[in-house]
KEKEDO-327882 format. One record per residue (C-alpha): residue number from 1; x, y, z. Coordinates in nm, 3 decimals. Layout:
N
NUM;X;Y;Z .
...
This chain:
429
1;3.446;-1.760;-0.443 .
2;3.635;-1.430;-0.408 .
3;3.470;-1.116;-0.539 .
4;3.741;-1.026;-0.793 .
5;3.508;-0.856;-1.041 .
6;3.443;-0.487;-0.967 .
7;3.195;-0.234;-1.103 .
8;3.128;0.127;-1.012 .
9;2.752;0.102;-1.048 .
10;2.469;-0.151;-1.037 .
11;2.139;-0.033;-1.185 .
12;1.840;-0.240;-1.070 .
13;1.558;-0.182;-1.321 .
14;1.214;-0.343;-1.302 .
15;1.010;-0.188;-1.585 .
16;1.002;0.044;-1.887 .
17;0.934;0.358;-1.684 .
18;1.231;0.300;-1.454 .
19;1.455;0.257;-1.758 .
20;1.324;0.580;-1.913 .
21;1.395;0.754;-1.583 .
22;1.763;0.656;-1.615 .
23;1.814;0.635;-1.992 .
24;1.988;0.974;-2.046 .
25;2.226;0.897;-1.759 .
26;2.302;0.547;-1.888 .
27;2.361;0.673;-2.242 .
28;2.593;0.949;-2.123 .
29;2.796;0.721;-1.896 .
30;2.831;0.456;-2.167 .
31;2.917;0.702;-2.445 .
32;3.182;0.882;-2.241 .
33;3.308;0.572;-2.056 .
34;3.268;0.750;-1.723 .
35;3.205;0.443;-1.508 .
36;3.175;0.066;-1.523 .
37;2.825;-0.067;-1.459 .
38;2.582;-0.357;-1.477 .
39;2.208;-0.347;-1.538 .
40;2.021;-0.611;-1.338 .
41;1.658;-0.689;-1.427 .
42;1.426;-0.939;-1.252 .
43;1.296;-1.240;-1.440 .
44;0.960;-1.410;-1.434 .
45;1.031;-1.641;-1.144 .
46;0.806;-1.922;-1.026 .
47;0.669;-1.707;-0.744 .
48;0.601;-1.396;-0.954 .
49;0.255;-1.289;-1.068 .
50;0.194;-1.307;-1.442 .
51;0.174;-0.930;-1.488 .
52;0.507;-0.881;-1.308 .
53;0.675;-1.125;-1.546 .
54;0.550;-0.920;-1.840 .
55;0.658;-0.595;-1.674 .
56;1.009;-0.732;-1.617 .
57;1.026;-0.847;-1.979 .
58;0.921;-0.497;-2.086 .
59;1.207;-0.350;-1.883 .
60;1.458;-0.592;-2.038 .
61;1.332;-0.531;-2.391 .
62;1.355;-0.151;-2.377 .
63;1.708;-0.172;-2.234 .
64;1.818;-0.409;-2.512 .
65;1.643;-0.195;-2.776 .
66;1.861;0.093;-2.655 .
67;2.173;-0.123;-2.703 .
68;2.243;-0.201;-2.338 .
69;2.350;-0.541;-2.214 .
70;2.143;-0.665;-1.923 .
71;2.183;-0.933;-1.659 .
72;1.867;-1.121;-1.563 .
73;1.786;-1.258;-1.220 .
74;1.771;-1.637;-1.214 .
75;1.429;-1.672;-1.052 .
76;1.218;-1.367;-0.983 .
77;1.452;-1.132;-0.795 .
78;1.737;-1.374;-0.711 .
79;2.066;-1.230;-0.840 .
80;2.283;-1.467;-1.050 .
81;2.635;-1.570;-0.952 .
82;2.800;-1.307;-1.173 .
83;2.634;-1.028;-0.972 .
84;2.683;-1.199;-0.635 .
85;3.056;-1.229;-0.706 .
86;3.100;-0.864;-0.803 .
87;3.199;-0.576;-0.574 .
88;2.977;-0.277;-0.650 .
89;3.053;0.071;-0.527 .
90;2.699;0.210;-0.577 .
91;2.355;0.056;-0.624 .
92;2.090;0.271;-0.792 .
93;1.737;0.134;-0.746 .
94;1.382;0.265;-0.723 .
95;1.308;0.064;-0.408 .
96;1.530;-0.043;-0.122 .
97;1.368;-0.367;-0.011 .
98;1.659;-0.539;0.157 .
99;1.573;-0.892;0.043 .
100;1.661;-0.775;-0.312 .
101;2.018;-0.693;-0.219 .
102;2.111;-0.862;0.108 .
103;2.353;-1.110;-0.053 .
104;2.523;-0.854;-0.278 .
105;2.852;-0.676;-0.211 .
106;2.743;-0.311;-0.232 .
107;2.908;-0.018;-0.055 .
108;2.644;0.251;-0.113 .
109;2.272;0.232;-0.190 .
110;2.094;0.520;-0.359 .
111;1.722;0.539;-0.434 .
112;1.622;0.712;-0.758 .
113;1.278;0.855;-0.842 .
114;1.083;0.728;-1.141 .
115;0.787;0.942;-1.042 .
116;0.818;1.317;-1.000 .
117;0.686;1.327;-0.644 .
118;0.720;1.072;-0.364 .
119;0.418;1.188;-0.164 .
120;0.151;1.108;-0.419 .
121;0.153;0.755;-0.266 .
122;0.257;0.775;0.100 .
123;0.117;0.425;0.156 .
124;0.385;0.297;-0.080 .
125;0.684;0.530;-0.071 .
126;0.674;0.670;0.282 .
127;0.593;0.326;0.420 .
128;0.939;0.217;0.305 .
129;1.098;0.474;0.533 .
130;0.878;0.429;0.839 .
131;0.775;0.064;0.852 .
132;1.029;-0.126;0.644 .
133;1.360;-0.020;0.794 .
134;1.470;0.180;0.493 .
135;1.840;0.115;0.448 .
136;2.003;0.355;0.202 .
137;2.287;0.602;0.186 .
138;2.106;0.862;-0.024 .
139;1.784;0.945;-0.202 .
140;1.739;1.147;-0.521 .
141;1.426;1.362;-0.550 .
142;1.285;1.615;-0.795 .
143;1.074;1.805;-0.542 .
144;1.187;2.041;-0.267 .
145;0.878;1.952;-0.062 .
146;0.989;1.594;-0.001 .
147;1.326;1.686;0.147 .
148;1.218;1.780;0.504 .
149;1.066;1.431;0.545 .
150;1.315;1.216;0.356 .
151;1.613;1.390;0.517 .
152;1.501;1.236;0.846 .
153;1.572;0.890;0.705 .
154;1.855;0.944;0.461 .
155;2.053;1.214;0.284 .
156;1.836;1.373;0.010 .
157;1.964;1.537;-0.309 .
158;1.738;1.746;-0.534 .
159;1.802;1.675;-0.902 .
160;1.606;1.738;-1.225 .
161;1.397;1.468;-1.389 .
162;1.582;1.283;-1.663 .
163;1.262;1.119;-1.787 .
164;1.107;1.461;-1.852 .
165;1.418;1.651;-1.965 .
166;1.313;1.644;-2.331 .
167;0.963;1.778;-2.270 .
168;0.844;2.065;-2.484 .
169;0.497;2.160;-2.610 .
170;0.447;2.026;-2.961 .
171;0.236;2.138;-3.253 .
172;-0.122;2.058;-3.165 .
173;-0.272;1.754;-3.331 .
174;-0.628;1.891;-3.337 .
175;-0.829;2.212;-3.355 .
176;-1.004;2.097;-3.038 .
177;-0.824;2.105;-2.701 .
178;-0.634;1.782;-2.638 .
179;-0.719;1.580;-2.326 .
180;-0.456;1.325;-2.221 .
181;-0.631;1.054;-2.015 .
182;-0.376;0.858;-1.813 .
183;-0.533;0.584;-1.598 .
184;-0.323;0.385;-1.353 .
185;-0.374;0.042;-1.201 .
186;-0.486;0.191;-0.867 .
187;-0.846;0.257;-0.969 .
188;-0.918;0.056;-1.281 .
189;-1.293;0.099;-1.228 .
190;-1.254;0.467;-1.310 .
191;-1.107;0.378;-1.648 .
192;-1.430;0.187;-1.710 .
193;-1.633;0.489;-1.598 .
194;-1.435;0.714;-1.830 .
195;-1.528;0.478;-2.113 .
196;-1.895;0.537;-2.035 .
197;-1.849;0.910;-2.096 .
198;-1.584;0.914;-2.368 .
199;-1.829;0.971;-2.655 .
200;-1.952;1.295;-2.496 .
201;-1.600;1.404;-2.406 .
202;-1.480;1.357;-2.764 .
203;-1.743;1.599;-2.889 .
204;-1.548;1.879;-2.717 .
205;-1.197;1.738;-2.671 .
206;-0.953;1.528;-2.869 .
207;-0.874;1.234;-2.641 .
208;-0.528;1.079;-2.638 .
209;-0.428;0.778;-2.431 .
210;-0.122;0.616;-2.280 .
211;-0.176;0.314;-2.057 .
212;0.007;0.254;-1.729 .
213;0.252;-0.036;-1.754 .
214;0.076;-0.223;-1.475 .
215;-0.255;-0.198;-1.662 .
216;-0.112;-0.292;-2.000 .
217;0.065;-0.595;-1.848 .
218;-0.222;-0.735;-1.643 .
219;-0.556;-0.909;-1.651 .
220;-0.708;-0.562;-1.696 .
221;-0.534;-0.501;-2.027 .
222;-0.869;-0.536;-2.202 .
223;-0.959;-0.200;-2.044 .
224;-0.658;-0.042;-2.213 .
225;-0.759;-0.209;-2.539 .
226;-1.109;-0.061;-2.520 .
227;-0.975;0.284;-2.433 .
228;-0.721;0.264;-2.714 .
229;-0.996;0.166;-2.955 .
230;-1.211;0.467;-2.866 .
231;-0.940;0.730;-2.820 .
232;-0.854;0.969;-3.101 .
233;-0.486;0.889;-3.073 .
234;-0.276;0.642;-2.873 .
235;0.073;0.709;-2.736 .
236;0.163;0.351;-2.653 .
237;0.471;0.314;-2.433 .
238;0.632;0.075;-2.682 .
239;0.662;0.363;-2.932 .
240;0.623;0.690;-2.742 .
241;0.767;0.841;-2.426 .
242;0.562;1.015;-2.160 .
243;0.697;1.348;-2.288 .
244;0.542;1.280;-2.630 .
245;0.198;1.251;-2.473 .
246;0.248;1.546;-2.237 .
247;0.381;1.758;-2.524 .
248;0.065;1.698;-2.725 .
249;-0.172;1.764;-2.433 .
250;-0.356;2.077;-2.328 .
251;-0.471;1.910;-2.008 .
252;-0.416;1.581;-1.823 .
253;-0.686;1.379;-1.647 .
254;-0.583;1.091;-1.424 .
255;-0.665;0.909;-1.104 .
256;-0.416;0.889;-0.817 .
257;-0.135;0.820;-1.061 .
258;0.211;0.974;-1.034 .
259;0.163;1.107;-1.388 .
260;-0.023;1.396;-1.224 .
261;0.306;1.526;-1.092 .
262;0.490;1.454;-1.417 .
263;0.236;1.689;-1.578 .
264;0.278;1.951;-1.304 .
265;0.658;1.929;-1.345 .
266;0.615;2.006;-1.716 .
267;0.359;2.279;-1.661 .
268;0.066;2.091;-1.816 .
269;-0.270;2.157;-1.641 .
270;-0.414;1.862;-1.446 .
271;-0.745;1.741;-1.305 .
272;-0.840;1.433;-1.101 .
273;-1.098;1.164;-1.168 .
274;-1.092;0.909;-0.886 .
275;-1.291;0.783;-0.588 .
276;-1.088;0.962;-0.321 .
277;-0.774;1.175;-0.370 .
278;-0.656;1.066;-0.024 .
279;-0.704;0.692;-0.069 .
280;-0.327;0.637;-0.082 .
281;-0.252;0.818;0.244 .
282;-0.046;0.653;0.516 .
283;-0.097;0.701;0.889 .
284;-0.114;1.080;0.936 .
285;0.056;1.159;0.607 .
286;-0.199;1.268;0.347 .
287;-0.142;1.248;-0.027 .
288;-0.014;1.557;-0.202 .
289;-0.305;1.545;-0.446 .
290;-0.559;1.547;-0.160 .
291;-0.397;1.861;-0.020 .
292;-0.404;2.025;-0.363 .
293;-0.771;1.941;-0.406 .
294;-0.845;2.079;-0.059 .
295;-0.659;2.404;-0.139 .
296;-0.841;2.441;-0.470 .
297;-0.527;2.407;-0.684 .
298;-0.655;2.092;-0.854 .
299;-1.017;2.014;-0.945 .
300;-1.154;1.667;-0.874 .
301;-1.462;1.461;-0.938 .
302;-1.564;1.098;-0.893 .
303;-1.865;1.132;-1.124 .
304;-1.825;1.065;-1.499 .
305;-2.078;1.325;-1.610 .
306;-1.878;1.598;-1.431 .
307;-1.553;1.528;-1.621 .
308;-1.620;1.785;-1.894 .
309;-1.713;2.044;-1.631 .
310;-1.385;2.012;-1.436 .
311;-1.175;2.000;-1.754 .
312;-1.340;2.318;-1.879 .
313;-1.274;2.485;-1.543 .
314;-0.911;2.363;-1.536 .
315;-0.845;2.537;-1.869 .
316;-0.989;2.866;-1.741 .
317;-0.724;3.141;-1.730 .
318;-0.748;3.186;-1.354 .
319;-0.694;2.815;-1.290 .
320;-0.405;2.801;-1.537 .
321;-0.235;3.084;-1.349 .
322;-0.301;2.909;-1.020 .
323;-0.148;2.583;-1.137 .
324;0.161;2.764;-1.267 .
325;0.218;2.903;-0.917 .
326;0.169;2.547;-0.787 .
327;0.433;2.414;-1.030 .
328;0.690;2.670;-0.923 .
329;0.623;2.587;-0.559 .
330;0.663;2.211;-0.609 .
331;0.956;2.207;-0.850 .
332;1.169;2.524;-0.809 .
333;1.483;2.345;-0.925 .
334;1.768;2.426;-1.159 .
335;1.707;2.223;-1.477 .
336;2.027;2.303;-1.668 .
337;2.260;2.009;-1.739 .
338;2.037;1.751;-1.566 .
339;2.263;1.452;-1.637 .
340;2.561;1.633;-1.490 .
341;2.364;1.711;-1.174 .
342;2.300;1.339;-1.127 .
343;2.666;1.261;-1.196 .
344;2.782;1.517;-0.942 .
345;2.593;1.324;-0.674 .
346;2.695;0.978;-0.794 .
347;3.062;1.072;-0.822 .
348;3.075;1.158;-0.451 .
349;2.984;0.797;-0.376 .
350;3.176;0.633;-0.660 .
351;3.497;0.811;-0.553 .
352;3.436;0.813;-0.173 .
353;3.424;1.192;-0.149 .
354;3.187;1.210;0.149 .
355;3.285;1.380;0.476 .
356;3.494;1.166;0.710 .
357;3.225;1.192;0.979 .
358;2.981;1.017;0.748 .
359;3.185;0.697;0.745 .
360;3.215;0.695;1.124 .
361;2.841;0.748;1.166 .
362;2.752;0.479;0.911 .
363;2.990;0.227;1.067 .
364;2.838;0.294;1.410 .
365;2.482;0.265;1.277 .
366;2.552;-0.069;1.105 .
367;2.721;-0.211;1.415 .
368;2.446;-0.087;1.646 .
369;2.131;-0.136;1.440 .
370;2.208;-0.283;1.099 .
371;2.196;-0.655;1.180 .
372;1.875;-0.627;1.382 .
373;1.711;-0.411;1.115 .
374;1.792;-0.662;0.842 .
375;1.663;-0.954;1.051 .
376;1.342;-0.765;1.123 .
377;1.307;-0.673;0.758 .
378;1.350;-1.032;0.643 .
379;1.114;-1.162;0.912 .
380;0.845;-0.923;0.789 .
381;0.900;-1.041;0.433 .
382;0.876;-1.407;0.531 .
383;0.569;-1.339;0.743 .
384;0.408;-1.184;0.437 .
385;0.491;-1.495;0.234 .
386;0.332;-1.717;0.497 .
387;0.020;-1.500;0.510 .
388;-0.006;-1.522;0.131 .
389;0.026;-1.900;0.155 .
390;-0.250;-1.917;0.414 .
391;-0.477;-1.699;0.202 .
392;-0.412;-1.920;-0.098 .
393;-0.488;-2.234;0.101 .
394;-0.807;-2.082;0.237 .
395;-0.914;-2.007;-0.118 .
396;-0.814;-2.328;-0.293 .
397;-0.833;-2.601;-0.030 .
398;-1.113;-2.715;0.194 .
399;-0.909;-2.717;0.511 .
400;-1.173;-2.911;0.701 .
401;-1.103;-3.209;0.475 .
402;-0.725;-3.167;0.504 .
403;-0.646;-3.127;0.876 .
404;-0.280;-3.219;0.818 .
405;-0.231;-2.926;0.579 .
406;-0.401;-2.692;0.824 .
407;-0.180;-2.804;1.114 .
408;0.141;-2.781;0.908 .
409;0.053;-2.434;0.782 .
410;-0.032;-2.315;1.129 .
411;0.299;-2.444;1.267 .
412;0.494;-2.272;0.988 .
413;0.309;-1.948;1.054 .
414;0.369;-1.965;1.429 .
415;0.741;-2.036;1.378 .
416;0.785;-1.729;1.161 .
417;0.573;-1.524;1.397 .
418;0.808;-1.612;1.686 .
419;1.109;-1.517;1.474 .
420;0.942;-1.193;1.367 .
421;0.864;-1.092;1.726 .
422;1.215;-1.177;1.844 .
423;1.375;-0.971;1.566 .
424;1.140;-0.684;1.642 .
425;1.226;-0.695;2.013 .
426;1.602;-0.712;1.936 .
427;1.578;-0.413;1.704 .
428;1.409;-0.205;1.973 .
429;1.673;-0.277;2.236 .
């Protein structure tokens, strides 16, 4: 079937936070009819984990609640025929895993940030660039500090945060200082430890809560329920934005969550409560929060009975001044007309306004490396699927009693391993 349908933009959105990161842009484009676009959202496919299905549904619901039409994938992340038969000028997505988009007709791929800083999780974000053959034409970032690294892999543009553009300190909800506790899914045990100390903390601080979407939509949602029950006030994501919670807060306490850098972006003091600030490092790239703890710009503890101590110290005048210097260093960006700054970048790609040399270089790169990179990327993905299958069989089946299953699984694994090694060798040549 010919690709007769055309759109300027394809937005791939997986959850509520990604939608909030794009909402002002989507509203402005739609209201002013600046570009044609589709919004594609995954569905709960047969291979998806239960919590991912709920997360995808959350992304679809918030888009529809904001009066946007959405297109759903047919099974997990498989694009439907309408999308496959459309020519898109620009894809905007939070991740560039090629198996999402390999069968789509897309001219340019741009990665957008839904966290304020890429280097809070090098084992997730930087791994895309180094180990997963990151294939994109551009990357949007809020932080100057990421540019020297990301520019190595793709063209980086510094733009303001749309998710945080409406932030402003609000009238305080309590005579006591307000502590915003924001646990993520990375270290759920520390949410439990916070619960053990919350009664003492509430004697000195008003505690507000907002659960991470991957905690709310998971088997650990009972932790969120307990925290919500004991907090003084809850800023649930179904009713409140992150800026509502940050605007009410005097200080933010979190684990290795990206919300740390959302708070820094807005100028809200932060402290860390986690096992190890560097647990999300990757190779020789340490987390930004570990460096800030080492330099003394952020206070950290992994002991519940020290939480009040580090919060008190974070709100000391000298530490407040120190963290303001830190904010200016991380995010020294022009914040006027944030939507227009995003549009200025997108319009270069929508209207093919890039330098002529860019097209020559891209064409050469695709001819020289593109096919091998995609094959390697897909082989890695399939190898991961096979490893997951083996792990599942080891857990659920007594392989000794089913030698045929064991032999078949081993043969499948070896076949993909041969393909993976061949693709890897081809890509290196």
